[in-house]
C-alpha positions in Angstrom: -166.2 128.8 -125.4 -168.4 128.9 -122.4 -171.8 127.3 -122.0 -173.2 130.8 -121.9 -171.6 131.7 -125.2 -172.7 128.4 -126.8 -176.2 129.0 -125.6 -176.3 132.6 -127.0 -174.7 131.7 -130.3 -177.9 130.5 -131.8 -181.6 131.6 -131.6 -183.7 129.5 -129.1 -185.8 128.1 -132.0 -182.8 127.0 -134.1 -182.9 123.6 -135.8 -179.8 121.9 -137.3 -180.7 119.5 -140.1 -177.6 117.7 -141.5 -177.8 114.7 -143.8 -176.9 111.5 -142.0 -177.6 112.9 -138.5 -180.7 113.4 -136.5 -182.2 116.9 -136.3 -180.8 118.9 -133.4 -182.5 121.6 -131.3 -180.9 124.4 -129.4 -179.9 122.3 -126.4 -178.4 119.5 -128.5 -176.3 122.0 -130.5 -175.1 123.7 -127.3 -174.1 120.3 -125.8 -172.4 119.2 -129.0 -170.3 122.4 -129.0 -169.4 122.5 -125.3 -168.6 118.8 -124.6 -165.3 118.6 -126.5 -164.1 121.8 -125.1 -163.9 120.4 -121.6 -160.8 118.3 -122.7 -158.0 120.7 -121.8 -155.3 118.6 -123.6 -156.7 119.8 -127.0 -157.3 123.2 -128.5 -160.1 123.3 -131.1 -160.6 126.0 -133.7 -163.3 126.2 -136.4 -163.4 128.3 -139.5 -166.2 128.4 -142.1 -166.3 129.3 -145.7 -169.8 130.4 -146.6 -170.6 129.3 -150.2 -174.2 130.5 -150.5 -177.0 132.0 -148.4 -180.6 131.5 -149.6 -183.3 133.6 -147.8 -187.0 132.6 -148.0 -189.1 135.0 -146.0 -188.2 134.5 -142.3 -186.0 131.4 -143.0 -182.5 131.1 -144.3 -180.4 128.2 -145.6 -176.6 128.4 -145.6 -174.3 126.2 -147.7 -170.8 126.2 -146.2 -167.6 124.3 -145.6 -166.4 123.8 -142.0 -162.7 123.5 -141.2 -161.9 122.1 -137.8 -158.3 122.2 -136.5 -157.4 120.2 -133.4 -154.0 121.0 -131.7 -152.9 118.5 -129.1 -150.7 119.2 -126.2 -147.7 117.5 -127.9 -147.9 119.9 -130.8 -149.6 117.5 -133.3 -152.4 119.0 -135.4 -155.3 117.4 -137.2 -157.4 119.3 -139.7 -160.7 118.2 -141.0 -163.0 119.8 -143.6 -166.6 119.0 -144.2 -169.3 120.4 -146.4 -173.0 119.6 -146.7 -174.9 118.3 -148.4 -172.5 117.4 -151.2 -169.9 115.7 -149.0 -171.2 113.4 -146.2 -167.7 112.6 -144.8 -165.0 114.5 -143.2 -161.6 114.8 -144.9 -158.7 114.6 -142.5 -155.0 115.7 -142.6 -152.3 115.7 -140.0 -149.4 117.9 -139.4 -146.9 118.8 -136.7 
């Protein structure tokens, strides 16, 4: 993912509001996505499972579960799942 892609992924007026974290604007979301990708010893992949989309006029709320898989250079894998707002913590598993 390049900075250009991360910048274009969300609308300029996007706001991320996640329980337990401060609200993030467009620049903060981009920085959060790009920073870990600069570490070339790891490969990150995200998948999402959309549970529900609620549309209210020109606003939408999405309930989803993120799955993050990190593959390290030595072949080890870590997988983490997180959903909001019902689960405030990540659930981790490791595999080779």
